[in-house]
N, C-alpha and C positions, 0 to 999 in steps of 0.2 A: 402520359402527360408530358408535354415538352418542357424543356428547361426554361422557356420564356414565361411559363405559368408558375414558376417557383419563385419565392421571395427568399433571398439569402441575406442574412444579417450577421454583424458582429455585435454581440451584447456585452456592454461594459459592466453589467451587474445582473446577477440572477434575480434581483428584485423585479426586473422587467419581464420575467418569465413566470407564468402561472405554475405553482408547484405541482399541481395535478397533471398538467400537460408535460412537464419535464419528467416526472416520475413514471409516466406511462411509457416513456422511451427506455427506462431502466428495466428491461424485460427479464434480467437475471436477478433482480432484487438485490443488487450489490449495495450494501449500506453506505459505502463511500461515494457512490454515484447519486444518492438521493439528494433532492433539492435541499432538504433540511440540513444535511451535512455540509454540502458545498457552500450554500448561502450562509450557513452558520459560521464557517470560517471567515467569510467576507464581512458579515455583520458584527462580529465580535473582535474585529481588528487583529486578525491573525495574519492576513495576507500582505497588504501593502508595506508594513514595516519590514517584511522579509523579502521584498522585491517580487511579489506575485501580483499581477494586474490582469483582471478578467478581460478576455476578448472572445468569449464563447461564440462559436459559429453555429447558427441555426438555419434550418430550412423549413419554410412554410408552404403549404399548398391549400388553396381554397380557404384561407384564413385559419388553418389548423397546423400546429407544429408537428412535423413528421420526422425530423431528424435534428441531431445536435452533435457537436464535438466539443468536449471540455478543452478550453484553450486559454493559455496565459502568456502574457508578455512578460519576459523575465530580464532582470538586470543583474542576476548572479545565478549560481547553480546550487545554492543551499536548499536542502530539503527535497532533493530529487532522487537520490539513491542510485542513479546511473551516472557514474562520475566522469565528467568531461573537463575537469579543471586543466588537465595537461593539454587538451585540444585548445582550450581558450588561451592558455599561455603561449603555445606554439603559434597560433593564429595572430596574436597581437605582437609577438616578437618579429613576425614576418611583415608587420606594418598594417595588419587588418584590425577591424573592430569587431570582436566576437559578440559582445553584448551591445544592444539587446538581442534576444533570440525569442523564438516561440516554442512553447512546450505544451503538449497534451499529457496531463498527468493528474493525479490526486495529490494536492500539496501535502508534503511531509509524510506521505503514505505509500510505501512500496508494495502495493497490493495489485495483483493481476485482475483485470476486468475489461469489459467492453469500453472502447473509446469512441467508436462510431455508433452512436445511439440512434436507432431507427425504429419507427413504429412497425411492429411485427405484422400488422394488417396491411402494410403498404406493399404492393406487389413488386415494385421495381427497386428492391433492396440493393442489388448490385450497382445500378446506375446512380442511386443516391450516395452510396459509398464513394463512388468516383467523383461525384460532384463535391462532396465534402473535402476530399483530399485535394482535388484540383483547385478549389477556391482558397484553401489555406496556403497552398504552395504559391499561388498567384499573389496572395497577400504578402507573403514573405519576400517574394522576388520584387514586387513593385515597391515595397518599403525599403529595399536594399538591406534586408535583415540577413545576417550571416547564415542562420541555420534554423531548422525545425526539428523537434525531437518528440516522438511519441513513446512514452514510457510505460512498460508493463501492460501492453494490450493483450486482449484475449487471442488465443492461438487461431481461432476461426477468422480473425481479421488479417492474418498474415498475407494472404494472397492479394488483398486490396492494396496494402502498402508496397508489396513487391512489384505489383503492376506498374507503380509509379517510380520504380527504381530507387526507393529509399534503402539506405544501407541497414543491414540487420545486425544487431549486436546481441550476443548471448550473455546471460548472467545465470545466477543460481541462487536458490534459497533452500532452507531446510524446513520441511513440513512433516507433520505427524499424521498418519492415516489410520482411521478406525477400521479394524478388520472384524466388525460385528462383535466386538468384545462385550461380555456380560457386565464386567466391572473392571476396576483398575488391576486387581490381582490376575484377572484373566489376561490382560495385556502383558503383565510381567512374565507370565508363563511362556510367552512367545520369545522372550529374550534369552540370551545365553546366561548361564548361571552367574558368571562374574558381573555382568551388567545388572542382572536382577538384584543381586545382593547389594550392589553399589547404590541403586535407587532406593531400596528399602532403608539402607543406612542413612542416606541423605535426608529422606523424609522424616525419619526418626529424630535425627539431630536438628533439623530445621524447626521442629515443633517442641524441642526441649525448652526448659527455662520458662514454662508458663505461656508459651505462644499459642494463641487461638486464631482461627481464620474465619473471616466472614465473606461470603459470596453474595453480592447484591446486584439486582437488576436495576435498570434506570429509575423506575418509579419508587424504588425502595431507598435510594441514595439521598441522604439529607445534605443540605448545604454545608453543614459542619464536616461531614465525611468527605465531600468534594474538596473542602478547604484543606483538610489534612492531607489528602492525596496530592493536591496541587503543590504543597510544600515539598513533598517527596519528588514529584516530577521535576520541579524547578531545581532541586539540589542535584539531580542527575545531570541536567543540562549545564549547570554552572561548573560542575566538575569536568565535563567532557567536551562540550561544544560551545559554551557561551550562553547567550540569552535564550530562554525557552521560547519555542515557536508558538505554542498554543496558550490561550488565556483561560483564566478560571471561568469567565463568563461562557466560553465555548463549551467546556465540560458540563456546566449546569444546563446549558441549552440542550445538549444531547439527552439529558434526563427528561426534559419536558417534551421535546419534539420527536425523539426516537427512543422511547423507554424500552421497547422490545429488542432493541439492537445494542443496548449499552450494558456493559458488565464491569463491575468494580470488585476487586479481590483485595481485602485489607487484612493485615496481620496486627494483632493487638497483644500487648503485654502489660500487666498491672494496670489495666483500665485505660491505657494510652495506645493510640495507633503508632506503630513503628515502621511500617512499610506498606506499599500498595502497588497493585498492577491493574492497568486499565486495558480492557479488550472490547472489541465490537463483535456482534453476532450477525452472520449472514444466514442464508437459507440452509446451508449445510456446513458452515465453517465458523470456527472461533478464530478471530484475528487478534492475536496478542499485539498490543501497540506500545505501551509505555510502562515504566517501572521506576520506583524510587524508594528510598528508605532514610530514616533519621540516624541509623547506626548500622554498621556492617555486622550481620549475624550469619553464622555458618549456614550455607545452603538455602537461606530463605528466598533468595532470588529464584532459584530453581523450583522451589515449592510453589511460589505464587505464579510465576510466569509459565512454567511448563507442566508440573504435575497437577496443579489445580485446574488448569485449562484442559488437560487431557481428561481428567476425571469428569469435568463438566461436559465435555464432548461425548464421552461414553454414556453418562447418565441421561443425556438429552438426545441420544441417537443422531448426533451430527457426524460428519464424515472426516473432517480435516481440522487440524490446528495449524494455522499459519502464524508462525512466531516472528516473522520479519526477516531482515537480511542478516547475513554474516553468522558466524558462530559454529565452528567445528565441534565445540563442546555439546551442541545439540544432538550430534550423531549418536553418542553413547547413551543418550537419554531417549532414544526411540524415534528421533526425527531423521528423515532421509533426504538427500539432495534432489531437488527438482529444477528443471531448466526454466528460465524466464527470458523474455526478449524485449528489445526496444528497437525503434526504427528512426533513422536519421537522414535528413535532407541537408546537404551542404551546398551553399550557393557557388562557392569558388571551386571550379573544376579541379585545379591542381591540388588544392587542399583536400577535396573529396577523395581523390585517388590515394593520397597519403593516409587518410583515415581508413579507407577501405583495406589498404595493405596491413595497417595495424590491427584491424578487426579480424582479418583472416588468421593472423598469428595468435591473437588473443583467444579466438574460438578454439583453436587447437589446444591451447593451454587449459582452458576451462573444461573441455571434453576430457582431457587427461585427469584433471583434478576430480571431476565428478566420478569417473571410473575408479579412481583410487579410493575415493570415499566409500563407494559401494562395496569395495573389497573389505572394508572394515565395518560392515553392517553389524549392529548389536543383536540382530535377530538370529534365531536358530536356523531359519531358512530364508532365502532372498524374498524381500517384500516387493 
């Protein structure tokens, strides 16, 4: 099929795309790429107040949606988790205008997944990938936009971005991997004696003083439970980052629209909820997302965010717990460092060269850091 037979559009709202058509392109069943999740962010007022404006790129052939690229017009860098604030500052000090920029990402969500969404039955996958990237770069160039950033793409998309000479940036996260454990104690047996005793002590202390834990799937979560969790979630943001990004309506929407992918873990004491952790479920992964509490209780954060999600992963034969970015403290609790990537197009050639030099040095430092973390593995043998 020639490119002249393809219809390429920028969509300013996912409301204009049929959910079934969009979800058919999400071939890896990533919950964060589902129409319900992305349009949920849009329809419950999570995006525009935080500077995310939809410009999704779509490709149609014969009246059928065959490809898409999640794409946002951005007026800041909040909620991206690949930090380019220093780039923006340097660019503007040199007399340029860094914002607006274009970003392919899941808003507020540092989760690896496909970004070049293509109908798996379409034979010309490689050419469609090129068409998506070429069109988004043309859009950026024609609009005189400073840069384009693709955050946390799947590894199998790397060659497509490299072909168009986008700069590659390395990052890392800490993930827990299920080694076909029978139960939580089976997992503990793989740890060194010191780490095993530490986790047992933390779990015991977290559940002292009458703390009980409830693990709820989407359809089991009441509005009252969402309201309790939302207060915890907001308190965390107010303490650390300012205004919360997500709305209560968004969390409630997930229960209705994606019940099989939504998990809420709540801690209760004396009949009152005191803390909560929110996670999403993929085909083989538990994605820990948000946490909050009404009072600081010893080790309760670790219990809800790590140990309960690990236990859920084991009981449900899932493979990975992805607990998000940062956190060396995760290492001694069974999580190990894994590499992540992002790709960057910079319009200004001189600035591009400066960023490339920075990335080369940064990559060496990250490689060294990951290697040093692996030397401190909590496991008896390398994972």
